[in-house]
N, C-alpha and C positions, 0 to 999 in steps of 0.2 A: 540345492543351487549352490553357484562358488564362482566367486571372482577371480583372476586369477589378471597373473605381474610376471612379465621377465622384465631383468633389469644386468642390461650388459653382459647379454648372455652370448658365448662363443663357442662355435664347435671347429677342431682341427681331427683330422682323421692320417694315422700313419707315422713312419719314422721322419717321412718330409714337413709333417706340421700341415697338411694341404689344408684351406682352410672352406669351412661347410658352410658358418653361417658367422657373418660376423655385427659383436654389438650390438644385439637385439636387440630392442628399446619397446614394451610393448604392455598396455592395460585392459584387461576381457572385463567388459565388464557383466554382473550379477543377471543371470538370465540373456545374453544378447550370443546371436546367433553370426558367428564369426569367421570370412571364407580369408585364408592364404591365397593366392594365386602367384603363378608368373612359370614362368618354362621351364622345362626338363633339367634337372641340377641345379635348380636355385636356394634348394636349401628348408623348402617350406616342408617337408614331410618329416626332415631331420628335428625341426624345431617341433614337431608334433610328437614324435618319438623321443624326445628328450624332456617334454612337459611329461607321456604316458610313465617315463619310467624305464624305458628302452634302449636307452642310448644315455652316457657316463656327456655330464659338463664340462666344458674346459675350463671357460670362464664364467663369472656372473651367478645369479640366483634365479632361479623360481617359487613364487611364492602362489600358496591357494588359499583364499580367504584370510593374507596375511601370515601366514602358515610359513615358512621354508620348508621346502623339499627336495633339495638335493640329493638328499643321501635318503630318501624312505625309497623303500623296493615299491615297485608296481603295486603291490596287489594293497598297501597303505594308502596309497592316493586317492581313491574313492573315486576312479576314474572309469569308462570304458572305451574303448576302442575298436572304430569298422575300420576294417582290413576292406582294401581293392577285391582280395583274392576270394574273400566270404568265411574263408577258412574254417567251413564247416567239417566236422564228423560223419563220414561216408556210411559209418557202422552204425550210425546210430539215428534214433527217429527226430522228426523236427520237434518233437515234444522234448525228447532227451536232449538236441540238443541246446535248446534255449535254457531246458534245469538243468545244464550241466555245471554253469556256474554253485550256483545255487547249492548243490548239493556237497563242493567241495568247502562251502562253508560253514555245513554241515544244519542247514536249516532243517523243521518239523516238515516233513513230509506233506500237509493242509496248509503249511504257508506257502510251500515252494506249486503245487497244486495253485493253489491263489494266483502264486505272481504271472505263474508259466498264461493262464489263459486270458488270463489278465492285457495281459502281451498279444497273445493272440486275437485276441477281442479287437486290439485298437490298431494291428495289422492288417485284419483279416485274411487271417492266414487259420484260422477255427479249422476250415475241411481239413487242410493238411497233417496234422497233428501227429498221423502216425506213421507220414509217409516217410520215405527215405531221401535224400538230398539229391538223388539222379532220378528221381521221379519228377521233381520239379524245376520249373520255367527259369529263367535268372533270376528275374524280378520275382519269384517268388523266393528262392533261397536268399536275395539279397534285402527280402522281410524277415526272413531268419534270420538273417546276422546281426539286420537292426535288433529285432525279439529277444537278441542272447545280450544285446546290449544296455535296453532301456529298463528289464525283469529286473536287474540291480539296483534300481534309483539312482545312479549314484547322481555325485554333482556336477559331474561334467562332462557330454560327451565328445569325443576327437572320431575324424571322420577322415582315412586318407582317401583318397580319388575313389568314393565306392562305389560311385555308380559308371567309371570307363570300361567295364567291360559288356555292358549291354548296349543294345542297337539303340540309334535315334530317338526312337516314337517309343523308347519302354523306359529310357534313362528322363525324356519331359515329363512322361507319367511320375516316375521315383521321388524326379527333382518336389512336382508337387507335394506330395505324399510326407518327401522329408522337409517339407515350410508348415506343414498341417500339425504335423508328428512335433517339431518343434512349438506350436502357437500352444496346440495341447497338454507339453507339458513343461513348457518354460526354464527347460532346461539350459544351461551353458553352455552352447555346441561350439565346437572349432574346427571347421570343414576344408580337408585340402585338395584344388583340384586344378587345374593348368589350363582349363577351359574354362574364357571368359563370360563366357553364355551363362554356365552356371555360377559364377560368383558375380554376375552382377546382378541374375534373376532373385537371388536367393540370401545374402549377405544383407546385413542390418550393416556392415560396415563391410569392406575390402581391405585388406592387405596387400599391394602387391610390391614382390620379393625380384631380385635378380644378382646373382654369383652372389647370394646367403647374407644381401644387406636388403631393408625396408628402403622401396621407394617411395610409396605413396600409405599413406593411412587413410579412409575416408569413407566418405555414402558411395553408393554405386555412381549416383546422378552427381558427385562433384567432382569424383573420377572420372567419369567419363568427361565433361562441359568443362570442367579444368584440370586437366593433368599437370602435376610439377615439374613434367620432366620430359623429353624427349619419347624415351624411354617405352613412360606410362602412357605417353599419346597414340605412338603405335600398337602396343599391345593390344592394350582395351576399348575394343569400338571395329569391328566388322562390315564392313572393310575399312580397312586403318585410314586413319588422317593422312592429308596431302602435306606432304613441307617441301616448301618454296624459299632457295636463299635471294636475297637482296638486302640494296644498302638501303640504309635513313636518313637523306637526305636532305637539312632541313633546310626554311622556304622561308621568303622577305619578311612574308606574317610572325614568324615566329613559330610555325609549328612544321610536320616532317610529311615526307610524301616517301614511300614504298618501291624501293627500284631496282628491277632488273636489267639485263640490258634486251628486254622483249619488251617490257611494258610498265607501268604505273600502279601504284594502288595506292589510295587514300585514307591511312590510319582515321578512326575516330578524336574526337575532343579529348576525350580519357585515357586511349590510349599515346595518344601523343604525349600529356603531360604525364605519367608516368615511362615512359620513353626519355623523356629531357629533362626528368628527374634524376636517372638512372644513367643519365651520361653516353646516351646512347646514339647520340647527332653524330651523322658524317659515320657512323660503325655497317659492320654487317650482323647481320640479324636473317633470323630463318623462323617466317612467315608459318604456322599451321593454322586448317580448313579443314572441317569436318565434308565427307564429300554431300553430304546433308543439307549443306550452307552454302553451296555453289549449283547457282540459279541459271537456267538458258534462261537467257536475254531475249525472248523472241515477241510476247505479247506486251512484256511487263515493259517499265520505265527505270531504268536503274540507273544509277548518276555516273558516268563516263568514270570518275578517277575509280569506277570499281570494276571497271570489266577488263575479263581477257579474253582473244581470239586465239581461237583451236583448230587444226584441223582431225575430224573424228578418225581413228581406227581402228576400234570395234569394239563391240560393249555385252556385257553378258545380264542375258536373263534371267531374274531369281523369284519368279513370281509377280508380285504386287509391284516390285521393284524392279532397277535395270539399271546398272549401275553401265557409265561408259565412261573408253577412255580416252581423251585428248592431247593431243602432242600439239603440246601450246610453246615449241621451242628452245625449252629446255632439257635435264639430261633425263626428267622424269614425269610421264605423263602426266596430266592432272586429272581424278578422277571423280567424274558426278554420279550424285543418286538421285534419280529424279524418277516421277512414273512409267511404268513399263509399257503405257501406249504411247511415249513418245518413242519414232523409228526413224534413225535418222540415216542415208548409203555411207560408206567408204569413203573417204575424205573430205565430205561436207566441210564446209567452213562455217562454222560456228560462233556464235560471239556469249559466253555468258559473264557471269557476274557473283561477286565473290559476298555475301555477306559478313561487312568487315567487323561490322555488329559480334561476333562468336569467332572470330577471328585472334587466334593466340600468336603470341612472338614469345619466340625462347633465343636465349644466347649464345652462338657459335661454339663458341669452346665448351663453353659446360651442359649445354643443352639444357639449361634451365630455364623454366616460366620468369619472362619478365614483368608481364602485364599482367 
């Protein structure tokens, strides 16, 4: 197993020095399962390929167990990489595919056989060892690709969107199997995905990237409940967070009220204190609130200064939950997540309440978290 460290790593491409990764600093602890997540083109796969030695580093340093590996060829870094497209040899059997790397290293035949069968047993592909890749399902091929990686007993696994070619049901199954495999082996793993559900369910920590820059590094719970900026807040979470523009108006009691041209909401005491300390009185800000923290004020009592009135536009049934889109008179509708058994006719006038204890305030210009 290995600890991995990136220090001020930058990658530029082409004669115009197009920036793919910018000043990337990160430490991955020994045995950690770390997920890099972000939209296509954000630089997450480039980070993985630089660590593997498949891409040169323009600036900065990468360390594996405190050894600088910038100039090490891939074969000397003792890491295994699993790709999106499986990269299996079609003319070789499953056994031969898994054993391929070990044979290149000229290990004794009995050691190769022992290692291949051990990996096949862990991945439950022993019955398929004599088959060719074309005779396997997508999930089975992915297990073979994993087997080829783990058979080497590397210091670290690198996985570049390994499940993106699978259907939704199989992806869920393979997610569970990869997590279980990591628990059994305890090998440091860096996993790249654009799928926020994979990131949230698999990672010990998540690295959210955008345009080659780290936006936030934290546990899945912290990234979801306290996104550091509006990009993270919008990218992580389905459905995404509601954003409402407004102004913080000071009151005679030395507190603050959040005003739009349609309604007023009252920040709690802690939020008021922090916002006042940061000089946000009489400034425009953006309030962020997750759809599950907006409640229908039907049978329950909510303070008037947390309520918003709106008109039902439409709803989306997603099984246990239903997403309700309300016109509250602003540029964007308000999204409410609630139990699916509540139905409202189109244009029904409704009152909802914002759980202000779970609301967040962002700077209007920098879009960084204030509270």
